[in-house]
C-alpha positions, 0 to 999 in steps of 0.5 A: 243426367237426364235433361229436364224441363228446367234445362229446357226453360233455362235454354229457351229463356222462359219459364218452365211453365212455359215449357210445359204449356208447349208440350201439353198444347195448352196456354197461348204460346206464340209459334216462335216460342213453341218451335224454339222450345221443341227445337231445343227438347231435340237437341237436348234428346229430351222425352217426357214421360208418357205414363205420367201424361197418360195418368194426368189425362195429358199428350204422351206425344206419340202416334201409331201407325198401321201398315199392311206390310214392311216389305212392301217399299211404298209402305216402308217409304211412306212410314219413313216420311211419317215418321220424320213428320212426326220427329219434327213436330215432337212426337214419337211414332209406333209402327205396327205391321199387320201383315193384313191380318185381321186379328194383329190389326185388332190386338195392334190397335189395343196396345196402341190404346193401352199405351195411350198414343194421342193418334192413330194413323191407318195405311191398312185395308182395315176390315174391321171397322167396329174397331175404328168406329169403337176409337172414334167413339173413344175420341182417339183422333184416327187418319187414313192414309192411302187408303179410304173408308166412306164409312167413318168421318175420319180426315184421309190422305191418298193418291187418286187412284183411279186417275193413275190407272187411267194415266197406265192405261192411256200411255200404253194405249198412246204408244200403240197397245190394243191388248193390255192386261192388268195385274191386280191386287185383291179388288177388295182393297180400294186402291186396287180396285179404283186403279182398275176402274181408272184402266177400264175407262181409258179402254173404253174411251180407246173403243176397246172392249174390256177382256175379264181374261186380260185381269190377273188377281195376285196376292202381294208378292214378287211370286204372286205377280210373277205367277199372275202375269204367266197367266196372263201371257197365255192371252198375249198381251203386248203390255201389261199395267201392274197395280204396284212396283213389286207386281210388277217386277213379278210381270218382268220375271215371267216375261223373261222366263218365257223368252220375251224381251221388255219392252221389245216384246212386252211393255210394263207399267208399274204403280209407286215409283218407290226405289225398286223401279229404278233399279230394275232392267230396264228401269221401269216405267211407272205411275208415282205416288208423291209418298212424301207428301202423303206421310207429312200431310197426314201427320199434320192433320192428325196432330191438329185434330189432337191439338183442337177440339172441334176439327172438320175432317178432310179428305186430301187426294194428291195427283200421280205422276206418269214417270216414263222409263225404259220398260215401255215403249211403242208398239211396232 
């Protein structure tokens, strides 16, 4: 038999009314009691009826997460940490892979509304402002993670992409490199744009002129990064900064096919510090995003908004970290 709130109440030593208040986030319930009830409900694998809760205008204890590409290990890891934190807080997570397709994005937003999710987390480079504005107008809690949209009043958790790009270029400059190429995703994506801006500032502070020919824009794929890097190699860079680890792997492949050794002939720095960075040959120097902290904090922000009527929107910016491995070395 499926567990009921009566089973939970008995094991927790509280009334069924208290259990109901915990699930519906109502009443004055102590944190200790709430934690105990939620722990027992997880142990019993109790799932509140989402349909009944939705019809009653109550919480369904479900969240939606829009991500652009599950193949990207950064977003796969982010989704995992979001799911872990949501589960800890008693919420289920619906993950929607949009493939950066506007139609799929819109369809998924409609689907999540039909399922009466309590809040929607967005990690895509949303191009349809109206879809999110409509959600906000309907008082659906929305929060962004790893992306930013300054035109919308929503809570946001992201890494300082500008600082990450600056750190990558500064490190290569410290190693003695003066011709540093960049492989970036579309510069319409806020994160890529900020990373390139950071790179450019580091060059300017070193007294170097930014060269358009040392910037190559790629789609998000190893093959795209490889093709973009092959174009850059015609400009004879001694180092390449790739705006994510996937593009960095493409750059490594292009270098090896051109007969260049890494890091002897060409140094490469990536961005994200996904698991890919540890299995390349040589292991990849990269800019680490605090993926776990990003996933946990954005869940905490949206659950707080779900629970409280008036919440001040927050913009949480986390610092990246340079992880030195074997793909970059001093220029001799």
